[in-house]
C-alpha positions as CSV (number, residue, x, y, z in Angstrom):
1,X,20.8,29.5,46.2
2,X,20.8,29.6,42.4
3,X,19.1,27.1,40.1
4,X,21.0,23.8,39.6
5,X,22.9,23.6,36.3
6,X,21.3,21.5,33.6
7,X,22.5,17.9,33.5
8,X,24.0,16.4,30.4
9,X,23.8,12.8,29.3
10,X,23.7,10.5,26.2
11,X,20.2,9.3,25.3
12,X,18.1,7.9,22.5
13,X,15.4,10.3,21.4
14,X,12.3,9.2,19.5
15,X,10.3,11.8,17.6
16,X,6.9,10.9,16.1
17,X,4.3,12.9,14.2
18,X,1.1,12.4,12.3
19,X,1.2,12.8,8.5
20,X,-1.1,15.5,7.1
21,X,-2.5,16.5,10.5
22,X,-3.2,20.1,9.6
23,X,-5.2,19.0,6.5
24,X,-7.2,16.5,8.5
25,X,-7.9,19.0,11.3
26,X,-9.2,21.5,8.7
27,X,-11.6,18.8,7.4
28,X,-12.7,17.3,10.7
29,X,-11.3,18.8,14.0
30,X,-13.3,16.7,16.4
31,X,-12.9,13.4,14.6
32,X,-9.2,13.9,14.0
33,X,-8.6,14.7,17.7
34,X,-10.6,11.7,18.7
35,X,-8.5,9.5,16.4
36,X,-5.2,10.9,17.7
37,X,-6.4,10.4,21.3
38,X,-7.2,6.8,20.6
39,X,-3.9,6.2,18.9
40,X,-2.0,7.6,21.9
41,X,-4.0,5.6,24.4
42,X,-4.1,2.3,22.5
43,X,-0.7,2.2,20.9
44,X,1.8,5.0,21.2
45,X,1.9,5.6,25.0
46,X,1.8,2.0,26.0
47,X,4.5,1.0,23.5
48,X,6.8,3.8,24.8
49,X,6.2,2.7,28.5
50,X,6.7,-1.0,27.6
51,X,10.1,-0.2,26.1
52,X,11.1,1.9,29.1
53,X,10.8,5.2,27.5
54,X,9.6,8.6,28.9
55,X,7.5,11.1,26.9
56,X,8.9,14.5,27.7
57,X,7.1,16.7,25.2
58,X,3.9,16.6,23.2
59,X,2.7,18.8,20.3
60,X,-0.6,19.0,18.6
61,X,0.2,16.1,16.3
62,X,3.3,14.4,17.8
63,X,5.6,13.7,20.7
64,X,9.2,13.4,21.8
65,X,10.3,10.5,24.1
66,X,13.6,9.7,25.8
67,X,15.1,6.2,26.1
68,X,18.2,5.0,27.9
69,X,18.8,2.3,25.2
70,X,18.8,2.8,21.4
71,X,17.7,-0.8,21.0
72,X,14.6,-0.1,23.1
73,X,13.9,3.1,21.1
74,X,14.1,1.3,17.8
75,X,12.1,-1.7,19.0
76,X,9.5,0.7,20.2
77,X,9.4,2.6,16.8
78,X,9.1,-0.7,14.8
79,X,6.4,-2.0,17.1
80,X,4.4,1.2,16.8
81,X,4.6,1.2,13.0
82,X,3.6,-2.5,12.9
83,X,0.6,-1.6,14.9
84,X,-0.5,1.2,12.6
85,X,-2.1,-0.6,9.6
86,X,-5.9,-0.2,9.7
87,X,-5.7,3.0,11.7
88,X,-7.0,6.2,10.0
89,X,-3.7,8.0,10.9
90,X,-0.2,7.6,9.5
91,X,3.0,8.2,11.5
92,X,6.6,9.2,10.7
93,X,9.2,8.3,13.4
94,X,12.8,9.4,13.8
95,X,15.3,8.0,16.3
96,X,18.6,9.6,17.2
97,X,21.4,8.9,19.7
98,X,22.9,12.1,21.0
99,X,24.0,14.4,23.8
100,X,21.0,16.0,25.6
101,X,20.5,18.7,28.3
102,X,18.0,18.0,31.1
103,X,16.5,20.8,33.1
104,X,13.7,19.6,35.3
105,X,11.3,17.6,33.1
106,X,12.5,19.3,29.9
107,X,15.0,17.9,27.5
108,X,17.0,20.1,25.1
109,X,20.0,19.9,22.8
110,X,21.1,18.6,19.4
111,X,20.2,15.1,20.3
112,X,16.5,16.2,20.4
113,X,16.8,18.5,17.3
114,X,18.3,15.8,15.1
115,X,15.6,13.3,16.1
116,X,12.9,15.9,15.1
117,X,14.5,16.6,11.8
118,X,14.8,12.8,11.1
119,X,11.1,12.5,11.6
120,X,10.6,15.3,9.0
121,X,12.6,13.4,6.3
122,X,11.1,10.0,7.1
123,X,8.7,8.5,4.6
124,X,5.1,8.0,5.9
125,X,4.7,4.8,7.8
126,X,8.5,4.5,8.2
127,X,11.3,4.8,10.7
128,X,14.4,6.9,10.1
129,X,17.6,6.5,12.2
130,X,20.6,8.8,12.5
131,X,24.1,7.2,11.8
132,X,24.8,7.2,15.6
133,X,21.6,5.3,16.3
134,X,22.2,2.9,13.4
135,X,25.7,2.1,14.7
136,X,24.3,0.9,18.0
137,X,21.6,-1.4,16.6
138,X,22.9,-2.6,13.2
139,X,24.2,-5.9,14.6
140,X,21.8,-6.3,17.5
141,X,18.4,-6.4,15.8
142,X,17.1,-8.7,13.0
143,X,16.1,-5.8,10.8
144,X,17.1,-4.7,7.3
145,X,18.5,-1.2,7.3
146,X,18.7,1.0,4.2
147,X,21.2,3.8,3.7
148,X,19.1,6.8,2.6
149,X,22.2,9.1,2.2
150,X,23.0,12.5,3.7
151,X,20.3,15.1,4.2
152,X,20.7,18.8,4.9
153,X,18.1,19.7,7.5
154,X,16.9,22.9,9.0
155,X,19.0,24.4,11.9
156,X,21.6,21.6,11.8
157,X,24.9,22.8,10.5
158,X,26.2,19.5,9.2
159,X,24.4,17.0,6.9
160,X,22.7,14.1,8.6
161,X,23.1,10.6,7.3
162,X,19.8,8.8,7.4
163,X,19.1,5.1,7.7
164,X,15.6,3.6,7.0
165,X,14.2,0.3,8.2
166,X,12.6,-2.0,5.6
167,X,9.6,-3.0,7.7
168,X,8.5,-5.5,5.1
169,X,11.8,-7.4,4.7
170,X,13.0,-8.6,8.0
171,X,12.0,-10.4,11.1
172,X,10.2,-8.4,13.8
173,X,12.5,-7.2,16.6
174,X,12.2,-8.9,20.0
175,X,10.1,-7.4,22.7
176,X,11.9,-5.6,25.5
177,X,13.5,-7.7,28.3
178,X,12.6,-9.1,30.7
179,X,9.3,-9.9,29.0
180,X,9.5,-13.0,26.8
181,X,9.0,-12.7,23.1
182,X,5.4,-13.1,22.3
183,X,4.4,-15.8,19.8
184,X,1.3,-15.5,17.6
185,X,-0.7,-18.7,17.4
186,X,1.4,-20.9,15.2
187,X,0.1,-20.3,11.6
188,X,-3.4,-20.2,12.9
189,X,-5.5,-19.4,9.8
190,X,-9.1,-18.4,9.5
191,X,-10.6,-18.4,6.1
192,X,-13.7,-17.6,4.3
193,X,-15.7,-19.4,1.7
194,X,-15.1,-18.6,-1.9
195,X,-17.1,-15.4,-1.2
196,X,-17.9,-12.6,-3.6
197,X,-15.3,-9.9,-3.7
198,X,-12.5,-11.9,-2.3
199,X,-12.6,-15.1,-4.2
200,X,-11.2,-14.0,-7.5
201,X,-7.9,-12.5,-6.2
202,X,-4.5,-14.2,-6.4
203,X,-1.0,-13.5,-5.0
204,X,2.5,-13.6,-6.5
205,X,5.8,-14.6,-4.8
206,X,9.2,-14.0,-6.3
207,X,10.8,-16.4,-3.9
208,X,9.9,-18.6,-0.9
209,X,11.3,-16.0,1.5
210,X,9.7,-12.5,1.6
211,X,11.5,-10.1,-0.7
212,X,11.3,-6.3,-0.8
213,X,9.3,-4.8,-3.7
214,X,12.2,-2.9,-5.1
215,X,15.7,-1.6,-4.1
216,X,14.9,0.2,-0.9
217,X,17.4,2.9,-1.6
218,X,15.8,3.6,-5.0
219,X,14.2,7.1,-5.5
220,X,10.5,7.3,-4.9
221,X,8.3,9.0,-7.5
222,X,4.7,10.2,-7.2
223,X,2.9,10.8,-10.5
224,X,0.1,13.2,-9.7
225,X,-3.2,13.0,-11.7
226,X,-2.7,14.7,-15.0
227,X,-5.1,17.6,-15.5
228,X,-7.8,17.3,-18.1
229,X,-7.6,20.3,-20.3
230,X,-10.1,19.1,-22.9
231,X,-12.8,21.4,-21.6
232,X,-15.1,18.5,-20.9
233,X,-15.3,16.9,-17.4
234,X,-16.6,13.7,-18.9
235,X,-13.1,13.3,-20.5
236,X,-11.5,12.9,-17.1
237,X,-11.2,9.2,-17.6
238,X,-8.8,9.8,-20.5
239,X,-6.3,12.0,-18.5
240,X,-6.7,9.6,-15.5
241,X,-5.9,6.6,-17.8
242,X,-2.8,8.3,-19.2
243,X,-1.6,9.0,-15.6
244,X,-2.2,5.4,-14.6
245,X,-0.4,4.0,-17.7
246,X,2.7,6.2,-17.0
247,X,2.7,5.0,-13.4
248,X,2.7,1.4,-14.6
249,X,5.5,2.1,-17.2
250,X,7.7,3.7,-14.5
251,X,7.0,0.8,-12.2
252,X,8.6,-1.6,-14.6
253,X,12.0,0.1,-14.0
254,X,13.7,-1.8,-11.1
255,X,15.7,1.3,-10.2
256,X,12.7,3.4,-9.1
257,X,9.8,3.0,-6.7
258,X,6.5,4.5,-7.8
259,X,3.6,5.6,-5.6
260,X,0.3,3.8,-6.6
261,X,-2.2,5.6,-8.7
262,X,-5.0,5.5,-6.0
263,X,-2.6,7.1,-3.4
264,X,-2.0,10.1,-5.7
265,X,-5.7,10.5,-6.6
266,X,-6.3,12.7,-3.5
267,X,-4.4,15.5,-5.2
268,X,-6.7,15.6,-8.2
269,X,-7.9,19.2,-8.7
270,X,-6.0,20.2,-5.6
271,X,-3.2,22.8,-5.6
272,X,-0.9,21.1,-3.2
273,X,2.7,22.3,-2.7
274,X,5.6,19.9,-3.5
275,X,6.6,19.9,0.2
276,X,3.0,18.9,1.2
277,X,3.0,16.0,-1.3
278,X,6.5,15.0,-0.1
279,X,5.5,14.9,3.5
280,X,2.2,13.0,2.9
281,X,3.4,10.5,0.3
282,X,7.1,10.2,1.1
283,X,8.0,10.9,-2.5
284,X,11.3,12.6,-3.4
285,X,10.3,13.3,-7.0
286,X,7.0,14.6,-8.4
287,X,5.7,14.1,-11.9
288,X,2.9,16.5,-12.9
289,X,1.2,17.0,-16.3
290,X,-1.8,17.8,-18.4
291,X,-3.6,16.1,-21.3
292,X,-5.6,17.8,-24.0
293,X,-7.3,15.4,-26.4
294,X,-9.7,16.5,-29.1
295,X,-10.5,15.7,-32.7
296,X,-7.9,12.9,-32.7
297,X,-5.0,15.2,-31.6
298,X,-3.2,14.8,-28.3
299,X,-1.1,17.4,-26.4
300,X,0.7,16.3,-23.2
301,X,2.6,18.6,-21.0
302,X,4.8,17.0,-18.2
303,X,7.3,18.2,-15.6
304,X,9.6,16.5,-13.1
305,X,10.4,18.2,-9.8
306,X,12.6,17.5,-6.8
307,X,10.0,17.8,-4.0
308,X,12.7,18.0,-1.3
309,X,14.5,20.9,-2.9
310,X,11.4,22.5,-4.4
311,X,13.1,22.8,-7.8
312,X,11.9,21.7,-11.3
313,X,14.4,19.3,-12.9
314,X,12.8,18.9,-16.3
315,X,9.7,19.9,-18.4
316,X,8.6,19.0,-21.8
317,X,5.5,19.3,-24.1
318,X,4.5,16.6,-26.6
319,X,2.0,16.8,-29.5
320,X,0.9,14.3,-32.0
321,X,-1.9,12.6,-33.8
322,X,-4.0,9.8,-32.2
323,X,-1.6,6.8,-31.9
324,X,1.4,9.0,-31.2
325,X,0.2,9.2,-27.6
326,X,1.9,5.9,-27.0
327,X,5.2,7.0,-28.3
328,X,4.8,10.2,-26.2
329,X,4.3,8.1,-23.0
330,X,7.5,6.1,-23.8
331,X,9.5,9.3,-24.3
332,X,8.1,10.7,-21.0
333,X,9.2,7.6,-19.1
334,X,12.6,7.5,-20.6
335,X,13.2,11.2,-20.0
336,X,12.2,11.0,-16.3
337,X,14.4,8.0,-15.6
338,X,17.3,9.8,-17.4
339,X,16.7,12.9,-15.3
340,X,17.1,10.8,-12.2
341,X,20.4,9.4,-13.4
342,X,19.2,5.8,-13.3
343,X,21.2,3.5,-15.5
344,X,18.5,1.8,-17.5
345,X,19.6,-1.5,-19.0
346,X,18.3,-2.6,-22.4
347,X,16.0,-5.2,-20.7
348,X,14.5,-2.5,-18.5
349,X,13.9,-0.3,-21.5
350,X,12.0,-3.1,-23.2
351,X,10.0,-3.6,-20.0
352,X,9.0,0.1,-20.0
353,X,7.9,0.2,-23.6
354,X,4.4,-1.0,-24.2
355,X,3.3,-1.9,-27.7
356,X,0.6,0.6,-28.7
357,X,-2.7,-0.4,-30.1
358,X,-3.4,0.4,-33.7
359,X,-5.8,3.3,-32.9
360,X,-6.5,5.8,-30.2
361,X,-10.1,4.6,-30.3
362,X,-9.2,1.2,-28.9
363,X,-7.2,2.8,-26.1
364,X,-10.2,5.0,-25.3
365,X,-12.4,1.9,-25.0
366,X,-10.0,0.2,-22.6
367,X,-9.8,3.3,-20.4
368,X,-13.6,3.4,-20.3
369,X,-13.8,-0.3,-19.4
370,X,-11.2,0.0,-16.6
371,X,-13.2,2.8,-15.0
372,X,-16.3,0.6,-15.0
373,X,-14.5,-2.5,-13.6
374,X,-13.4,-0.4,-10.7
375,X,-17.0,0.3,-9.7
376,X,-17.6,-3.3,-8.6
377,X,-21.2,-3.2,-9.9
378,X,-23.0,-5.7,-12.1
379,X,-24.2,-3.2,-14.6
380,X,-20.9,-1.5,-14.9
381,X,-19.2,-4.9,-15.4
382,X,-21.6,-5.7,-18.3
383,X,-20.8,-2.3,-19.9
384,X,-17.0,-2.9,-19.4
385,X,-17.2,-6.3,-21.2
386,X,-19.1,-4.7,-24.1
387,X,-16.5,-2.0,-24.5
388,X,-13.7,-4.5,-24.4
389,X,-15.4,-6.7,-27.0
390,X,-15.2,-3.7,-29.3
391,X,-11.5,-3.0,-28.4
392,X,-10.4,-6.6,-29.0
393,X,-12.3,-6.9,-32.2
394,X,-10.8,-3.6,-33.4
395,X,-7.2,-4.3,-32.3
396,X,-6.7,-8.0,-31.5
397,X,-3.0,-7.4,-30.9
398,X,-3.5,-4.9,-28.0
399,X,-2.5,-6.8,-24.8
400,X,-4.1,-4.4,-22.3
401,X,-7.5,-5.0,-23.8
402,X,-7.2,-8.7,-23.2
403,X,-5.9,-8.2,-19.6
404,X,-8.9,-5.9,-18.8
405,X,-11.3,-8.5,-20.3
406,X,-9.7,-11.2,-18.1
407,X,-10.3,-9.0,-15.0
408,X,-13.9,-8.3,-16.0
409,X,-14.7,-12.0,-16.5
410,X,-13.1,-13.0,-13.3
411,X,-14.9,-10.3,-11.4
412,X,-18.3,-11.5,-12.5
413,X,-17.4,-15.0,-11.6
414,X,-16.3,-13.9,-8.1
415,X,-19.5,-11.8,-7.5
416,X,-21.8,-14.5,-8.9
417,X,-23.0,-12.3,-11.8
418,X,-23.2,-15.3,-14.2
419,X,-25.2,-18.5,-14.0
420,X,-22.1,-20.6,-14.7
421,X,-19.1,-19.0,-12.9
422,X,-16.8,-21.7,-14.3
423,X,-17.5,-20.5,-17.8
424,X,-16.4,-16.9,-16.8
425,X,-13.3,-18.3,-15.2
426,X,-12.4,-20.1,-18.5
427,X,-12.9,-16.9,-20.4
428,X,-10.7,-15.0,-18.0
429,X,-7.9,-17.6,-18.3
430,X,-8.2,-17.6,-22.1
431,X,-8.0,-13.7,-22.2
432,X,-5.0,-13.7,-19.9
433,X,-3.2,-16.3,-22.0
434,X,-4.0,-14.4,-25.1
435,X,-2.3,-11.3,-23.7
436,X,0.8,-13.3,-22.7
437,X,1.0,-14.7,-26.2
438,X,1.3,-11.2,-27.7
439,X,4.5,-9.2,-28.2
440,X,3.3,-6.6,-25.7
441,X,5.8,-6.0,-22.8
442,X,3.6,-3.4,-21.2
443,X,0.8,-5.8,-20.6
444,X,2.9,-8.8,-19.6
445,X,3.1,-8.0,-15.9
446,X,-0.7,-7.5,-15.6
447,X,-1.3,-10.6,-17.7
448,X,0.8,-12.8,-15.3
449,X,-1.1,-11.3,-12.3
450,X,-4.5,-12.0,-13.8
451,X,-3.5,-15.6,-14.7
452,X,-2.4,-15.9,-11.1
453,X,-5.8,-14.6,-10.0
454,X,-7.5,-17.3,-12.1
455,X,-5.3,-20.0,-10.4
456,X,-6.2,-18.5,-6.9
457,X,-9.9,-18.6,-7.7
458,X,-9.7,-22.3,-8.6
459,X,-7.6,-23.1,-5.5
460,X,-4.3,-23.8,-7.3
461,X,-2.3,-21.6,-5.0
462,X,1.1,-22.8,-5.9
463,X,0.4,-22.0,-9.6
464,X,-1.0,-18.6,-8.5
465,X,2.2,-17.8,-6.6
466,X,4.4,-18.8,-9.6
467,X,2.4,-16.7,-12.0
468,X,2.1,-13.6,-9.8
469,X,5.8,-14.0,-9.0
470,X,6.5,-13.4,-12.6
471,X,4.3,-10.3,-12.5
472,X,6.5,-8.9,-9.7
473,X,9.6,-9.7,-11.7
474,X,8.2,-7.5,-14.5
475,X,7.1,-4.7,-12.2
476,X,8.3,-4.6,-8.6
477,X,6.1,-1.6,-7.7
478,X,2.8,-3.3,-8.7
479,X,0.4,-2.8,-5.9
480,X,-2.0,-5.3,-7.3
481,X,0.6,-8.0,-7.5
482,X,1.8,-7.5,-3.9
483,X,-1.7,-7.7,-2.6
484,X,-2.4,-10.8,-4.7
485,X,0.7,-12.4,-3.3
486,X,-0.7,-11.8,0.2
487,X,-4.0,-13.5,-0.7
488,X,-2.4,-16.7,-1.9
489,X,-0.1,-16.8,1.2
490,X,-3.2,-16.3,3.4
491,X,-5.0,-19.3,2.0
492,X,-1.9,-21.4,2.3
493,X,-1.8,-20.5,6.0
494,X,1.5,-18.5,5.8
495,X,0.1,-15.7,7.8
496,X,3.0,-13.4,8.7
497,X,4.2,-13.5,5.0
498,X,0.7,-12.7,3.9
499,X,0.4,-9.8,6.3
500,X,3.8,-8.4,5.2
501,X,2.8,-8.7,1.5
502,X,-0.5,-6.9,1.8
503,X,1.0,-4.3,4.1
504,X,3.6,-3.7,1.4
505,X,0.8,-3.1,-1.1
506,X,-0.9,-0.8,1.4
507,X,2.3,1.3,1.7
508,X,2.3,1.8,-2.0
509,X,-1.5,2.5,-2.0
510,X,-3.1,3.7,1.3
511,X,-6.5,3.5,-0.4
512,X,-6.1,-0.2,-1.2
513,X,-9.2,-2.0,-2.6
514,X,-11.7,-3.3,0.0
515,X,-11.2,-6.9,-1.1
516,X,-7.5,-6.8,-0.4
517,X,-8.2,-5.1,3.0
518,X,-10.6,-7.9,3.8
519,X,-7.7,-10.4,3.2
520,X,-5.5,-8.4,5.5
521,X,-8.1,-8.1,8.3
522,X,-8.7,-11.9,8.0
523,X,-5.0,-12.6,8.3
524,X,-4.8,-10.4,11.4
525,X,-7.7,-12.3,12.9
526,X,-6.2,-15.7,12.2
527,X,-2.8,-14.6,13.6
528,X,-4.4,-13.7,16.9
529,X,-4.0,-9.9,16.3
530,X,-7.6,-9.2,17.1
531,X,-7.2,-5.5,17.9
532,X,-5.6,-4.9,14.5
533,X,-8.3,-6.9,12.8
534,X,-11.0,-5.0,14.5
535,X,-9.4,-1.6,13.8
536,X,-9.0,-2.4,10.1
537,X,-12.5,-3.7,9.8
538,X,-13.9,-0.6,11.4
539,X,-11.9,1.6,9.0
540,X,-13.1,-0.3,5.9
541,X,-16.7,-0.4,7.1
542,X,-16.6,3.4,7.5
543,X,-16.2,3.5,3.7
544,X,-17.8,0.3,2.3
545,X,-20.7,-1.8,3.7
546,X,-18.9,-5.1,3.2
547,X,-20.6,-8.1,4.9
548,X,-17.3,-10.0,5.0
549,X,-15.7,-7.3,7.0
550,X,-18.7,-7.5,9.4
551,X,-17.8,-11.2,9.8
552,X,-14.2,-10.4,10.7
553,X,-15.4,-7.6,13.0
554,X,-17.9,-9.9,14.8
555,X,-15.3,-12.7,15.3
556,X,-12.6,-10.2,16.5
557,X,-15.0,-8.7,19.1
558,X,-15.9,-12.2,20.3
559,X,-12.2,-13.1,20.6
560,X,-11.6,-9.9,22.6
561,X,-14.3,-10.9,25.0
562,X,-16.6,-8.1,24.0
563,X,-19.6,-10.3,23.8
564,X,-22.4,-7.7,23.5
565,X,-20.7,-5.9,20.7
566,X,-19.9,-9.1,19.0
567,X,-23.6,-10.1,19.0
568,X,-24.6,-6.7,17.6
569,X,-22.0,-7.1,14.8
570,X,-23.3,-10.6,14.1
571,X,-26.9,-9.2,13.8
572,X,-25.7,-6.6,11.3
573,X,-24.0,-9.4,9.3
574,X,-27.2,-11.4,9.3
575,X,-29.1,-8.3,7.9
576,X,-26.6,-7.9,5.1
577,X,-26.0,-11.6,4.3
578,X,-29.1,-13.5,5.6
579,X,-28.1,-16.7,3.7
580,X,-24.5,-16.9,4.9
581,X,-23.6,-20.3,6.2
582,X,-21.0,-20.5,9.0
583,X,-20.0,-24.1,8.0
584,X,-19.0,-22.8,4.5
585,X,-17.0,-19.8,5.8
586,X,-13.3,-20.5,5.3
587,X,-13.7,-23.1,2.7
588,X,-10.6,-21.9,0.7
589,X,-8.1,-22.6,3.4
590,X,-5.8,-25.5,2.7
591,X,-5.7,-26.6,6.3
592,X,-9.0,-27.8,7.7
593,X,-8.0,-26.5,11.1
594,X,-7.9,-23.0,9.8
595,X,-11.5,-23.3,8.6
596,X,-12.5,-24.7,12.0
597,X,-10.9,-21.7,13.7
598,X,-12.8,-19.2,11.5
599,X,-16.1,-20.9,12.2
600,X,-15.4,-21.0,15.9
601,X,-14.9,-17.3,16.0
602,X,-18.1,-16.7,14.2
603,X,-20.0,-19.0,16.5
604,X,-18.6,-17.2,19.6
605,X,-20.2,-14.1,18.2
606,X,-23.6,-15.8,18.1
607,X,-23.7,-17.1,14.5
608,X,-24.4,-20.7,13.8
């Protein structure tokens, strides 16, 4: 008797793979495999089984699963991506509805191939659907779908229309029947005292309801670190500063989405291919360049490439004396947007053009100060303020100098590096308002965000939301503004909105600052998402010995019933912060019940 003929049927296929897996394996084989194994065991495999799917093929860094229902497949994909923040790996997921061939345990056919190609064109951390899958779920799930257009993919004769899911804009999909939808504890909010490192952050809100950061269908641009060709490694701060300022200028165009500066820093000094950058960052367009600055003359070379097609769209070189650098930056921004065929309105042009300082020396001082502020060290903060005092005295009309000074003052108030923190807060507010009073469109978004940070520090969260909302109106791709928005929402007890806002910031910048990640971990903890809080705390503590993350970790372990580990975490917290008082932890929450809940979690861990 011959073998039975393969069976045909219609099925939903989910394809998932890890972003940058080969690179991570090259750097740490054992650690990467351990992290992948944990991801499969803790999240991926259980989610697929819970949504009635079947894994039929695994690869080194991914898998393929079959579902009888497209709704189940999409719910599964969304739940997996919602469970990823805080984990050291990033996934792309594609979902297709198509005809498949089944032979034994194997599945073949175009239905499988298209799903695999969808995963390949999906942005990191996202979910991509084919048109056939989208048609089945568009009216069945409370999600926001974004038409990504047609894509030509390998080994598929016809173009494939792709739909993305805006994971930050809509309600979460229901859990699969017959299980009831799970409810997180109603707006349960933990908090912490006005502790160093988290206390001076604010958060904006464009409207009461969560809004996406920019038009989801807008092209995504990655500006890679400009190469320093000055022959002096100590001048890296200059080329890095030019890169960052171009990112901010592009971000003020509502028609484009810009990858955060920190997310692109991993490519500094690395000869990565456009395809590699596209796959890892999800960027369609790449901006690359170089800066040579010496003896008051500046030479900037810049190019724009289509990472998907691997073709260069535009290249230019600019030269000039000192202050011409700022006109050069404006020309670069306008040329890039023109190359992308974005219709830039007069208002958007005004937003993108920053008023230059009167001398290159002042700009240099501000770049030096920014680098020192980012160190989060008392001595570096003192040096930054000295540099900024020179810059503001030299060019009092330079808005960016006043914004940086506001951040430096607020930083030292938050970390307790001044005998009278209230005085530093007053100085920060004065500097932010000074920047807003200037005719400097480039500094306006940052100035609003810093003023919002001041309001957050003093507990005026409604004012913080209003100010930071104005920052997002100026620049919808501003990572800092989205993360600040999440902080203010956290202290108000609006947990799911806070989580969504900070996760949006993290999608722009995977290397988000530790204080923002603390806010996210705390929000997870308050929302009852203990495993996510623990995973994020572990990831942060692998990089930074933050006592506040130890507090979240201890409380999360206690809530998970892992008493012995919770006590060990509490002991580590005591070593790092011997004078921490549990009764003061969570003092910034508006609702006293939220403070009580924080303190209860810490006491369960053995603190008190």
